[in-house]
C-alpha angles and dihedrals in degrees: 000000000000092000090053093046094051089069097021099151093045092048093049092050090048090052091048092050093048089053093044094051097037096245097117116132124185115238131227127279134245108228126209139151132241132183115219084169099298120051113269129183111223123196116198121200125215120273090254093055094042089054089057092045090056093049091050092047092052090053099042102038099069098053093042094045088058092060098042115104117258093244097059104103110173121108096346131126114265092006129086139130099304094052089048090053091048090051090048091056092045090053089051092057091048096047094043092048090237093320095311095110133044113261115207123202129205108200120193138179130186118234114242091343103180092041091051102051107121114228097213093048091049092050090047091053091048091051090061091071104021114069099173107099093201091058091046090051090051092049089048090055091052092047092047092049090084135033133169092195129000109310094347138100139045121219125257099229103050115105088215091056092068091054093043089053092054092046090050094049092043085080088060092045089056091049090052094048103034103032106025091029093212111173101188104057131132127184130190108181104300095343115091144162138199125200128205142153088232124070092191089055091057091044088054092050095051100074090045090052091047093049094050093049092049098042102037104029102018092233129139129214114239105253093213096046103054119093144146118218142140119277091229091060090062125268120218105221130153095349097311134091103228125211130174095261103023146005129225131203116263109260095236090051092051092049092049091050094050092044091054092048091050096057110124119238144136110002103276114122137219134173112271126228090254096045129266121069138293135190112265135195099163111146115241090234090056091053091047092050090052092049089048090053093045091051089074095066146031097287106132095135097048092045090055090046091054093046 
């Protein structure tokens, strides 16, 4: 960052000229790992490349956002997890006829989604809406700058990756809406649900969903994360277990949160989960972010425990 900023104007003009004359080449990535809670490999581009990513995102996001379905909630303005959860509950009340009928949920997840995105398929999808060959060539360079396996994968860490993921899955959204004609469908990245009064209907949809993902997008459903169950029995979706009248935090998320808060540190003390006191160095902003998250569910006991 500092190296780029020292000659900021020169570096920006160099980037402009490389784009103008078609000599731009994407640089390498800095790789690191985060746990949120599961282990994720992040690849961070250089400042120069990230500057270009942002410029591309600002140009591509508005026209694409207009064509995305309303119930796609990941990495979009005025969307997000909490609105997706609210919509999920609203769909339940509609499908269940205000809790008078059984509402069934088909929950699906794609295995290694970002690592599995096929470069050629993504470029082909982009070419449907982008006619300018110079822009397509530039996007192709960005897409080809990273691969998990040959010709596959986009990096967690690029701003453009979030948009590319939604563009890729928009093909599936259209299949769901136009071909299967499923009304009660919500997608957040590669995590999606369908609601129906009929379990056999959802069972009938599943092989069609699987076939489309495999044949058209070369994606596989995660075998351990696909299920059909009633909403009233509790549906694990987007980190929360959802019930008709409330939602509770997923057990593994709660344990991770308490474990992080219990880490020993610099001599300040707080009451432990088992009574007594422990050293505590948890930043106030971390506690506030946890409380903000917990405010979206039935978490009175754990909020008091954190406080």
